N, C-alpha and C positions, 0 to 999 in steps of 0.2 A: 504494500500500500504506500502511495506517495504521502509523505508527511506534509500536512498543510502548514502554511505560515502562521495561522492562528494557533495551532497546537504547538508548533515550535516556540512561538513567542510566549505562550502560557508556561511551558516548562522552563525555558531559559530565564524568564523573569523570576522564577522561584529558585532555580539552582545558582543563579548569578545575582544574589541580592545586593542592593546598594549598600547595605550595612550588614555584613556577615556576622554570625554569632561571635561575640567578642572573645570568649575563652578559647573556642576552637580556632579562631583566626590567629590568636597569639600563639597557640600551640603549633599550628602549621608553620608560622614564620620561624619559631624557635627551632623546629626540626630542619627547615630549609636552610637556615643560617649555618647550622652545624654540619649540614651535608655538603657545604662548600660548592654551591652552584650546580649540584647534580640533580636537584629536585625541580621538575617542571610545574608541578601543582599538587595541591592537597584537597581532597574531597571529604567532607564531614557527613557522616550518616550514622545510623544505629540508634540505640535507645536514648542517648543524650540529645540527639537531633530531634527525633519525633516525640520525645518526652513520654514514652510508655513506661512510666514508673521506674525511672532510673534511680539507683541507690547512690548515696554519697561516695561510695567506693567504686562505682561503675567507671570503667575506662572509656575514653573517647575513641570511637571507631573512626578510623581515617583510612582512605585510600591515598597512599603516597605514590604519585606518578613520577617516575625517575627518567632521566635522560639516558641512562645505561646502568645495568645492574652492577657490574664490577666497580666502576667509579663511585657509585653510591655506597656500596658496602665498604670500600676502602675509606671513604670519607667518614662514615658513621663509626667505623672501627677506630679511626684516629681520634674522633671526638669522644670516645669512650661510651657510645650508646649501645654497642654490642661487643661481645667478646668472641664471637664466632669468626672463623676464617672467611675473608671476603670471597675467595675463589669457590669455596664450598657453598656459601650462601648464594652466589651468583649462579652456580651450576644448578642448584635446587630451584631457583626462580625460573631459569630457562626451562627446566624439565617439567615443572608443574606450577605455573603461576596462579595466584600470587603467593608469595611468602607471607607469613604472619610474623611480625616483629614487635616485641614489647619494648616501649621506650618510656622512661620516667623523666619528666621534664620540670624544671623550675621556670615556668612561663607565666608572666603576669604576676599576680599576687600570691599564687599558691603552687603547690607541687601537684602535678597531674600525671596520670598514666595514660598512654596512648597505645591502642592496639592497631598496629599499622599493617594494612594489606599492601604489599609493594608490587608495582607493575609498571611497565613502560607505557608511554602514550600509544604507541603502536599496538601493544598488547591490549590496552583498554579499548581501542577502536575495534579490534577483532572480537573481543569478548562481549561487546555490546552490538554485535552484528549477527547476521545469519551464519557467519563462519565461526561462531563461538565454539569452544571445545566442550563446554558444559554450562550448567545453570548457576554457578557460584556467584559470578559478578552480576549477571542479568537479574538474578533473584534478589539482589540487595538494592540495586540502583533504580528499580522501578518505584521505590518508596522515597520519602522525603530525603533529600541530600542537598548539599550546597558546596560550591567551590569556595573555600575559605582562603586559599592562597594560590596565586599563579605567577609564574616568572614574568609574564607580560600579558597584555590584553588579548593578543592573538592566541596564545596558548590557553588562556582561560576560556576563550570562545570555543576552541577545539575540544576541550574537556567537557564543556557544557553540551556540545553537540553529541558527545558520546552518551551523556545522560538522557538527552532527548531520544536517542535511538533506543536506549534501554526501556524507556516508557512505551515507545511505539511498538516494540517487539512483544509486548504482553499479549496482544490478541493472538499472535501466532502460536505461542506455547500454551496459552490457556484454552484455546478453541475446543480441543477434544473433551475438556472437562467442565465446560460451562453448563449451567442449567438450561433447560429448553427455552425459558423466557427469563430475561434478566433486565434490570435497570442498572444505573451506575453504582448503586449501593451493593447490589448482588455481584456485580462485576468486581468491585474492589475487594469484597469479602472473599470471592473465589480466588483472586490472585494470591492473597495471603495464605488461604487454606491450602492451595495447590503447592506453593513454594515450601511452606513449613512441613507439609505432609510428605515431601519427597527428600527430606534431609535428616541426617542424624544430628540432633541438637539437644543440649542439656535442658532447655526450657520445656515445660509441659505443653501439651497440644493446645490448651486454652490460650496460649500466648498469642495465637493468631487473632483471637477475639479481642484481646487487650490492645494489640497493635491497631486493629480496625478502629476501636474507640479513639485511640490517640491520633490516628491519621485520617479520620473520616473527612474532615474539611479539605485537606490536601488532595486525597484520592478522588473525591467527588468533583472538585473543581477541574482537575487535570483530565480525568478519564471521561467526564461528560462530553468534552470536546472530541476526544478520540472516538467515542461511540457515534457522535454526530457525523464525524468524517467517514467512519466506516459505513454508515447508512447512506451517505451521499455517494460513496464509491460503489454501492450495490452489495456490499458484504453483509450488511444487516438490513432487516426490515422492521419498521416501526409498528408496534402494537399499542393498544391503550394501556396495557400493563407494563410495557417496556419494549425490548427488542428480541427478535429471533434471528437466527442465522439464516441467510439466504441459501447457503450451501451447508447442509448438515455435515459434520465430520464423517469421513469415510472410515471403514475398518482399517485401511492402510494408514490413514493419518493417525488414528488412535495407536496403532502398533508402533509407528515411528516415534510418536510422542512418548510412549511408554519406554521404548529403547533409550531415547534421549535422557529421560529422568533416571533410568536405571544406571546408565553410563555416568551420569553426573554423580550419582550416589557412590559408585566405585571410585571416582576421582576424589570425591569429598572424603571418603574413608582413607585414601592415600594421603590426603592433606593432614588428617589428624595425626598420622604417623610422622609426617614431615614437621609438624609443629613442635614435636619433642626435640627437634634439632634447632629450628630457627627461632622459636619463641622461648626465650630464657624465662624461667620461673613459671613454665606452663602448668605444672602440677598444682601449685597454689592458686593460680588464676582459675583453673578449671574447678577446683574444689570450692573456691569462693562463689563462682557462678552457680554451681549446683546447690550450695547452701542457700543462696538468695532465693532461688526459685522453688526449692523444696521445703524451706523453713525448717530444715532438720540439721542438727549438728552432725557433721561427717568427720569421723576420726579414723585416720589410717593406722594400721598396725606398723610396727617397725619394719617388717619385711616388705609390706606394700610401699612404704615410703622409700626404702632403700633401693628396691628393684621394681618400680611401678610397671615397666614394660613387660614384666613377666607375671607379676602377682596381682596386678590391679584389674585385670580383665573380668574376673567373676563379679567383682563389685560393680564395675561399669555396666555390664549386661543386666545385672539385677536392678540397678538404678534406672536404666532406660526402660525396662519392663514396667516398673512401678510408678514412674514419674507422672503418668496420666491417670492413675487410679484415685 
């Protein structure tokens, strides 16, 4: 579908605000300064952005868009932001982007933690297009996000265009799983439900409902225009109660979509293993996240803490089975 100028303007106005979120912008600048010119831009997203009950200890979720992996990791290693070898980190980023990097920063008036997903601008363009490898980036950037730092106006615009594309792609990957009749509210709910239902996440399944409540105004404003554009293009037909698809999804389309999400799950599982290398302090971070969402105290045994990659699996599988009960 051709992206209309009205839709593009609606998304760009929101992802390129005239006054970016102060704390996230300060954090983005702080990281960029220490990365010594290797950062093209920073995108703020996640619970602190859409304010779906973030905790005081919640990290800032950032996409850090780099000019090149090896120069970036060399710079942040020199700045003391990571202790991992630059060549190893760059190789892992090339093999399965993005890497997750934990950075603690003294930015502004307080000490903040950033959970940084590192990718190049070319990689971001690919992962917000039909040539994407999986759902990881597209599944995050169809939600509220903003460019809080850019090396220059042209780069900021290029990053914003990637976010526009991520929003426009939603109809393609959601089509086989949409209800028979839907309005913009049902469409927004479906996007969150589909994305969360196809990932391994420490949050309970009800998290999609909490996100909808937090994002309702944003999702309705943006996707109302997308649905109108799809109707104008003949993809949707208007009904009194909402929209129906002019072309119902075929069996082949459903199968391809199922393969896409299953392959995304395989790659997401591989990323969890990769995080143990790239994300320093990953065990405490994961435990903190699980505690916040389960409201239970989780205490590891000495053996689990000493060798988590061997002995933590039974507890992990038990937690994933029980988190939605």
